[in-house]
N, C-alpha and C positions, 0 to 999 in steps of 0.2 A: 496535627497533634491529636491524639486520642488519650484523654486524661493527661497523665504526665509522660506518656510514651510517645516518641516521635517515630513515624514509620514512613516508608516511601512505597507507593504503589506504582509499579512499573509493568507495562504491558507492550509487547511488540507484536505486529502482525506482518504478514507478507513475506517477501523474500528474506529480509533480515531475520525474522523469527524462525523460518525454515533453516536457514544456514546456521543459526545457533544450535539447532538440534542435531546437526551433522556431527558424527563422531570425529574427534580430532579438530574441531572448529578452532580452538585457541592456538593450536600448533601450526595450522595451515588454513588461514582464513580464505585466501584466494581459491584453494581447492574446494572448500565447503560452499562458497558462493557459486563456483562453476558447477557443482553437483546439483544444485537446486534451480539454477537459472533457466534450463530448458523449459520447465513447465510454465514459467512466467513469460518467456519469449513466445510460447505458443498460446498465451492469452489466459493463463490461470487467473481466475477471479474469485475463487472461494477461499474461505478461511475455516480451518478446522479448529475448533476451540472447545475448551472445557474449563468450567469454573470450579474451583475448589475453595470454599469460603473458610476453610479452617485455618 
């Protein structure tokens, strides 16, 4: 709670976060995961992140 306002701070990293960014994720989740999975199967270990405090 911040003052009288309630907020949720949600962050995702990794394969789930990358799948969420795939166009059409909500309509075809298996396709979105299949599109990003090869990098992780090859050992992807980095996270591209940006912080926007606004």
